[in-house]
C-alpha angles and dihedrals in degrees: 000000000000094000090046091052093048095047099042095091089056096051122122140188126208091352094306127108110258089212108042104183134050089246092052089051091048092049092049091052092046093048095045094053093043100046104030095057098215090175134049091237140008097037094139092049090047092049093052093044091050090051093050094045094046091052092044091050088053096049102269135111119212107225116192135132112263095242092046090049090051091049091045091054095045091047091051091052090048091055096247094138133060112227093255090052089056090051092051095047091049090048091050092053099041114100116196110230112199095199092056097046131083133186111275123205097194104035126255118006 
C-alpha cells in the first residue's frame, strides 16, 4: 500500500501520464495516503504532510487554516470530494513561491 501511494502520481496509461498536472499529481498522492491506509495509524496526517511537502518541493506553499485543513483531510478520507474537486481545492490553496522553485526539465519532481 505504501509503495502504491508513493508511485500513484507517476502512473501512466498507454504511454500518457495518468495525472497530467502538478495539482493532479498532488491530489493523487494526498488521496492515496489518506484512503489506502498504508500505516496502522496517522494516515491522515501523513497524507496531508505528503501533500504539503510535494507542493513545497515543486515550488508551491499550501496555505490553509489549520481547522480547514483538518476538515479537508477528514472529508477527503470520508469520500466527500470527487477527485477533480480535490484538484481544484489544492489549486486554490497552493501559492507559487518563486524563491523555492527551480526550472524543471522533466515536469514535477
